[in-house]
N, C-alpha and C positions, 0 to 999 in steps of 0.2 A: 135444898143442898147446901151444904157448906164449899167453900172451895177446894178443901182437901179432898172431900169426897167426888166433886167434879174431875178434879184431876186424876184421882185414882180409877175414874170408871172408864178412862179412855186409854187406848194402847197410843203412846206418845209417837212411836216411830211411823205410825200409819195415820197421823194428821196431814190434813192438806188444806188449802186455804179455800173458802167456800166465797161463792158469789151472789151478787143481788140478785133477786131479792129474798134470800134465805131468810127466813124469820128470826134465826138465831143471830143476825147481826143488829137487831132491834132488842135483843134482849138486855135488861138491867145487869150490870155485873155486880158480883158480890165479892167483898175484899178476900184477898188471900190470906188464911188465918195461920198458917204456919210456912215458914221459908225453908224447905226440905230438898233433898236429893230430888224426889220427885218433880218438884218447882223448877230445879236447877236442868233437868233433863226436859220440860218443857222449853225452858228459854233458849236451850241449844237446839231443838227442833225448830223453833220460830225463828231462830236466825238463819237455819240450813234453808228455810222455805224462803224467807225475805230475799235473799243473797241469790238463791236459784231463780227467783221470780223478778229479779232486778228492781227490787224495792230498796227504799230506805228507812222504812217503819213498818211494823206489823203489831197489831193488839191481839189479844187473846182470843175475843168474839170472832176474828177473820179465820180462826181453825176451828170455829164451833164452841169454844169454851166461855161461858159467860163469868169470866173471874177479872179482877182488876190488875191487868198487866200488860206492858207492851215493851215491846224493843226497837231499836234504832240504830242507823247508822250512817249520820249526817254526810260523810265524807264518801259513804260506799265502801270504805276500805274495812276489809275483815278484823283488822286490829283494832278499829273505830268502834266500839261495842257498847252501847247505852241500856242499861235495863232498870225499867220503871216498875217497881212493885207497890201496888195500893197509891198509885199517883195522885196529887192533889195539886191543881194550878192555884198559887197563892197571890198571883199579884200579875199584871201585865200594862205595858205601855206602849204608845206610839202605835203606829198604825201601816200596814203594807198589803198591797193587793197583789198576788202572783198567781200562775198557774198550778192546778194540783191535780194529781191524778190519784188513784187507790187501787190495790190490788185485788180488792172485791168487787170493783167495778172496771175491769178491763178496758182499755182502749177510751176511757172517758177521761177527759180533762176540761177544766174549766177555770177562771179566775176567782180567788176566795179571799175575802178580807180577813185579815186576823192581826192581832197583836204582833208589832216587831220585835219584843223581847217578852218574855214570861219567865217568872220564878215558881219553879215547881218543887214539892217536897213528896219524896218517895221512899222504898226501901231498895237496897240492893241486892244482888242475889246472895248475900249471906245473912239477908235480913237487917243488916244497919241502916236506920234511917238517914237521910241527908236531903240537902237542899241545894239546888243549881238553878243558876240563871241563864238562859239560852236567848240568843238573838238571832235574828233574820232566817236563816233556811232550818236551824235546828228548833227554833222557838215554832216555827209552820208545822215541823214534823209532830213535836210534842202536843200542838194543841189539835193537830188531825187525829193524832191516835188515840188522846183523851177523849176525843168526842165517840170515838168507837165504844169506850167503856161506859158511855151514857146512852148507847142505844142510836146515836146520831151518825147519820152518813153524809157524805159529799153532797149527795143529792137534796138533803135538807138546808145548804147554805148555798146551793146554786141558785143564780139568779133566774126569773122566767126566760130570760131570753138563752141562757146556757141550755136550760133543760129543754127548750125548743130545739137548739140546737144538737142535741144529744139524745133527742126522743127516740131515733131509729136504733140505737146503741143500746138505749136502756130497755124498749120492747123486746130487741133480741134476746137479751140477758132475762127476762121475764119469760119468755117464749122457751128458753133453753132450760130455766127452772122448773117451768111446768110440765115440761116433756120427762122429767126424770121419774 
């Protein structure tokens, strides 16, 4: 399926955040082939869910759609809305290690090493390409959400010690998923 078919196949208002270990979180994402009103509706719904669940970023796979798109709000201000369609990180510099969480792994937090500054190319909600350089927390969000588009989760970047420390929460999410 191409991205348009994937997006057309869902009822956007019914989308919900999915949790680990849902296999859709591991799917490789396909590029958005046309930025249209349906994509903009998806972006709006993703912002609603992100703010409702007190997140600062949300990728399409986290709502069960394997398309290359994510939204972010580094300040958690509804006026601070960043949209990245078909993003590609083209550069990174420096290092930072800070605690991260994920809306698809509720209650799980761990320190993750990331670039301090990244440059990303993407399209906006009108389909216009842009390049942006982000630093610190914004760079962390961009890298985390971009990982989702490649089927990579926070658990893949956790240290063995962090995995051990979160094993009960991870097992609880696995049991919850298996019960559905």
